[in-house]
N, C-alpha and C positions, 0 to 999 in steps of 0.2 A: 137697425142698430146704429146709433150715432157714431160718427167718425172718431178715431183715436189717433193721436199724434205722439209717437215716442220720441223723446228728446234727450240728448246728452249735453252736458256742459263740458267744453273742451279746455276750460281754464285750468292750468296745472295747479293753481293755488286753491281751487274750489274743491270742497269735499263731496259735492253732489255727484253721484254716479249717473243716474238717469231718472227721468220721471215721465209720466204720461199725461197728456191733456185729453180729457174726454169731453167732446162737444155734446152738450145736452140741448142745444138749440141750433137753428140754422145759422151756420157761419158763412160769410161771403166766400166765394170761390178763391179770391185773391189773398185770403188770410193764410199766413205761413209762420214758420218758426221765428222769422225775423220780427214778428209782431209781439213777441213775448219776451220776458226777462227771467233769468234764473232765480228761483225762489230762495236760494241759499246765498249766492254772492251778489245778486242783482245785476249781473252782466247781461248784455244783450247781443253783443257781437261774438260771443263765445258759444252760443247755442247752435247745435247741429241736429237735424232730423235724422233718426235712425231708420234706414231703409231695410225692411225685412224681405 
């Protein structure tokens, strides 16, 4: 099963609660939440990975 990364946007002005990134192809090992941006507010430094 491909890897899944759960992400939360910590920007207080953003309405995005959380979202998931489903990898459907091989991602390099060094790819992390810092390589993405919030689909709602466009922020990059406000994303945090959710550790379950």
